[in-house]
C-alpha positions as CSV (number, residue, x, y, z in Angstrom):
1,M,25.9,-34.6,-115.8
2,T,28.1,-32.5,-113.0
3,T,31.9,-32.7,-113.8
4,E,32.4,-31.2,-110.4
5,P,32.9,-34.1,-107.5
6,I,30.1,-35.4,-105.5
7,A,29.9,-36.2,-102.1
8,L,27.6,-39.1,-101.4
9,S,26.9,-38.2,-98.1
10,A,25.8,-34.8,-99.5
11,A,23.7,-36.1,-102.4
12,L,21.7,-38.7,-99.4
13,A,21.2,-35.6,-97.0
14,S,19.5,-33.7,-99.9
15,F,16.3,-35.6,-99.3
16,T,14.2,-37.9,-96.6
17,D,11.8,-39.7,-99.2
18,R,12.2,-43.9,-98.7
19,W,12.0,-46.1,-102.0
20,S,12.8,-42.6,-104.6
21,P,15.9,-42.4,-106.0
22,R,17.9,-39.4,-106.9
23,I,20.6,-39.5,-109.8
24,V,24.0,-38.7,-108.9
25,T,25.6,-38.8,-111.9
26,A,26.0,-41.1,-115.9
27,V,28.6,-43.5,-116.7
28,N,27.7,-44.4,-120.3
29,D,24.0,-45.2,-120.6
30,Y,23.7,-46.1,-116.7
31,D,22.7,-44.3,-114.2
32,V,24.2,-44.3,-110.8
33,R,21.4,-43.5,-108.4
34,V,21.2,-43.8,-104.5
35,A,18.3,-44.0,-102.4
36,K,17.0,-44.3,-98.6
37,V,15.0,-47.2,-98.2
38,E,13.4,-49.0,-95.2
39,G,10.6,-51.6,-95.1
40,E,9.5,-53.7,-98.2
41,H,9.9,-52.4,-101.6
42,V,7.9,-55.0,-104.3
43,W,8.7,-58.1,-106.1
44,H,9.5,-57.2,-109.8
45,V,11.3,-58.2,-112.3
46,H,13.7,-56.1,-115.3
47,D,13.5,-58.4,-117.9
48,H,16.4,-56.8,-120.4
49,T,19.2,-55.5,-117.7
50,D,21.0,-56.4,-114.4
51,E,20.6,-54.4,-111.1
52,F,23.4,-53.7,-109.4
53,F,23.1,-53.2,-105.9
54,L,26.1,-51.5,-103.1
55,V,24.6,-50.8,-99.1
56,L,26.4,-47.8,-97.8
57,D,24.8,-47.7,-95.0
58,G,22.0,-50.2,-92.9
59,E,21.4,-53.5,-94.4
60,L,19.6,-54.9,-97.5
61,H,17.5,-58.1,-98.0
62,I,16.7,-59.2,-101.3
63,A,14.4,-61.8,-101.8
64,L,14.9,-64.0,-104.8
65,R,12.6,-66.1,-107.1
66,E,15.2,-68.0,-108.7
67,P,14.7,-71.8,-111.0
68,S,15.9,-74.1,-107.7
69,G,13.4,-71.8,-105.6
70,E,12.8,-69.1,-103.2
71,R,15.6,-67.6,-101.0
72,T,17.1,-64.2,-99.5
73,V,20.5,-63.0,-100.0
74,V,21.3,-60.0,-96.9
75,L,23.7,-57.7,-97.9
76,P,25.1,-55.7,-94.7
77,K,27.2,-51.9,-94.9
78,G,29.7,-52.6,-98.1
79,S,28.1,-55.2,-99.5
80,V,27.5,-55.2,-103.1
81,F,24.9,-57.7,-105.2
82,T,23.9,-58.0,-108.6
83,V,20.2,-59.3,-109.2
84,P,20.2,-60.7,-112.7
85,R,18.2,-60.1,-115.9
86,G,15.0,-61.7,-115.6
87,T,14.9,-62.4,-111.5
88,H,12.0,-61.5,-109.4
89,H,13.4,-60.1,-106.6
90,K,12.2,-57.7,-103.3
91,P,14.4,-55.9,-101.3
92,Y,13.7,-55.5,-98.0
93,A,15.1,-53.1,-95.3
94,P,14.6,-54.0,-92.0
95,A,15.5,-50.8,-90.9
96,P,16.9,-47.0,-92.6
97,T,19.6,-48.1,-95.1
98,E,21.3,-45.9,-97.7
99,I,22.0,-48.0,-101.1
100,L,23.7,-47.2,-104.5
101,M,22.6,-48.7,-107.9
102,L,24.0,-48.6,-111.1
103,E,21.2,-49.8,-113.8
104,P,20.6,-48.2,-117.4
105,T,19.2,-44.7,-117.7
106,G,15.4,-44.5,-118.2
107,T,15.0,-48.6,-115.8
108,L,12.1,-48.1,-113.8
109,T,12.4,-48.8,-109.9
110,V,9.6,-51.5,-110.4
111,G,10.8,-53.2,-113.4
112,D,8.7,-54.5,-116.6
113,H,6.6,-56.2,-114.4
114,H,5.7,-56.0,-111.1
115,E,3.0,-56.6,-107.7
116,E,0.8,-53.5,-106.8
117,I,2.9,-50.9,-106.1
118,P,2.4,-49.2,-102.5
119,A,2.3,-45.4,-101.2
120,H,5.6,-46.0,-100.1
121,V,7.2,-47.0,-103.2
122,D,8.3,-44.4,-105.8
123,A,7.5,-46.3,-109.5
124,T,9.9,-43.9,-111.0
125,T,13.4,-43.8,-113.3
126,G,15.3,-41.6,-110.9
127,H,14.6,-37.9,-109.6
128,A,17.7,-35.4,-110.9
129,L,19.3,-34.5,-107.6
130,T,19.0,-30.9,-105.7
131,R,21.8,-29.2,-104.6
């Protein structure tokens, strides 16, 4: 972990991969990750942790499978949303979008259970930020 400020714009400019988050810092036992996303992710679930999203630029849609049925939340730039643990969800970005996520260190981007992972989705616990 660095003891110097990190500009999110510089962190996001340091890579081009979609659905492949970079760890910008840590807070206690949590990673703060940024990612560039576009198109569909995969249906997945995190059994033991919530997942926090902040949209830095663009628009993120998150489909949710809840006990009352399926719905989609739309997050424009500047919006936050937390997917509760145990909720199946599938993020989707209709256009290039930049997001920040807060998750326990070691959390897989495809959760504990998921559908088949397409080639454009990186199943990772996050990559170190290169500067």
